[in-house]
C-alpha positions in Angstrom: 23.5 -14.7 -65.5 21.1 -12.4 -63.7 19.1 -15.4 -62.5 22.3 -17.1 -61.2 23.3 -14.0 -59.2 19.8 -13.8 -57.7 19.9 -17.4 -56.8 23.3 -17.0 -55.1 22.1 -14.0 -53.2 18.9 -15.8 -52.0 21.0 -18.8 -50.9 23.5 -16.6 -49.1 20.6 -14.8 -47.2 18.9 -18.1 -46.3 22.1 -19.8 -45.2 22.1 -17.9 -41.9 24.8 -15.9 -40.2 27.0 -18.6 -38.8 25.1 -19.3 -35.6 25.2 -23.0 -35.0 22.3 -24.7 -33.2 22.8 -25.9 -29.6 21.0 -27.7 -26.9 18.9 -26.0 -24.2 20.9 -23.6 -22.1 19.6 -23.2 -18.6 19.9 -20.0 -16.6 18.6 -18.3 -13.5 14.9 -17.8 -12.7 13.2 -15.0 -14.6 12.9 -11.7 -12.7 9.7 -11.2 -10.8 8.0 -8.5 -8.7 7.1 -4.9 -9.5 9.0 -3.3 -12.4 10.3 -0.4 -10.3 11.6 -2.6 -7.5 9.3 -2.0 -4.4 5.8 -0.7 -4.2 5.7 -0.9 -0.5 5.2 -3.6 2.1 2.4 -5.3 3.9 0.7 -3.1 6.4 -2.2 -3.4 8.9 -4.8 -0.7 8.8 -8.1 -0.6 10.7 -11.6 -0.3 9.3 -15.0 -1.1 10.9 -16.6 -4.5 10.5 -20.0 -5.3 12.1 -19.7 -2.2 14.3 -16.2 -2.9 15.6 -12.8 -1.8 14.6 -11.0 -4.6 12.8 -7.5 -5.0 11.2 -7.1 -5.3 7.5 -3.9 -6.3 5.9 -3.0 -4.3 2.8 -0.2 -4.8 0.3 1.8 -2.1 -1.4 1.6 0.4 1.5 4.6 2.4 2.7 6.4 1.6 5.9 5.6 4.8 7.9 2.4 5.6 9.8 1.5 8.5 7.5 1.3 6.1 4.5 -1.0 3.9 6.5 -3.2 6.8 7.6 -3.5 7.8 3.9 -5.0 4.4 3.2 -7.7 5.2 5.9 -8.3 8.5 4.0 -9.2 6.5 0.8 -11.4 4.1 2.8 -12.0 0.3 2.2 -11.3 -0.9 -1.3 -13.9 -2.7 -3.4 -13.1 -6.2 -2.0 -13.1 -4.9 1.6 -16.5 -3.2 1.1 -17.8 -6.4 -0.4 -16.6 -8.2 2.8 -18.6 -5.7 4.9 -15.8 -3.3 5.9 -16.7 0.4 6.3 -15.2 3.5 7.8 -16.5 5.9 10.3 -14.0 8.6 9.3 -15.8 11.6 7.7 -15.3 12.4 4.0 -13.4 15.5 4.9 -10.9 13.6 6.9 -7.4 14.6 6.0 -4.1 13.5 7.6 -2.0 16.6 8.2 1.0 15.5 10.4 1.4 11.9 11.6 4.2 11.3 14.0 5.4 8.5 16.3 3.2 9.5 19.3 0.8 12.1 17.8 -1.4 12.6 14.8 -3.0 15.8 13.5 -5.9 15.6 11.2 -8.0 18.1 9.3 -11.3 17.7 11.2 -12.4 18.5 14.8 -11.4 15.4 16.7 -14.2 15.9 19.3 -16.7 15.2 16.5 -15.3 11.8 15.6 -17.0 8.7 16.7 -15.1 6.3 19.1 -14.6 3.9 16.1 -13.2 6.7 13.9 -10.7 7.6 16.7 -9.8 3.9 17.1 -9.3 3.5 13.3 -6.6 6.2 13.4 -5.0 5.3 16.7 -4.8 1.6 16.0 -3.4 2.2 12.5 -0.7 4.5 13.8 0.2 2.1 16.6 0.3 -0.8 14.2 3.0 1.1 12.2 5.2 1.2 15.3 3.9 4.5 16.7 3.0 5.3 20.3 6.5 4.9 21.8 6.7 2.9 25.0 3.3 4.0 26.3 1.4 2.6 23.3 -0.7 5.7 23.0 -1.3 8.4 20.4 -2.3 12.0 21.0 -4.8 12.9 18.4 -5.5 16.5 17.4 -7.4 18.5 14.8 -9.9 21.3 14.4 -8.2 23.2 17.3 -8.9 20.4 19.7 -6.7 17.7 21.3 -7.7 14.5 22.9 -5.9 12.9 25.8 -3.5 10.1 24.7 -5.5 7.2 23.2 -4.7 3.5 23.2 -6.1 1.2 20.5 -9.6 0.5 21.7 -10.7 -2.3 19.5 
């Protein structure tokens, strides 16, 4: 009798739970993209290539100029360095306040090379800064430069 009850219990468990087989059920495409929705957009920043300021397109960068200047602060990534891109911004470079027509950084702007100035100015202008004049007033270290256009 014990064997019979065990056999009935095993058969009941292996019989399934009433779900009937069906054909393939199609649905929508699987979700794609970053798990938190949006990690930023595509942005143009400027590094130095062969002695000249050159645009680099980056993914996952915020939409505002300050986000793009922070990319400059970190410098070229590994792939960009392998492609010959460098930066002329000093290691102590630090964006303090980046606006639409002005940018303040944590170093004396009079000590920056022309390429370093262009890296910042071109990057801010590429983010839609500069207003109608297409220039940025760059300041830092107690110094202010006259309005700068992208001098690439």
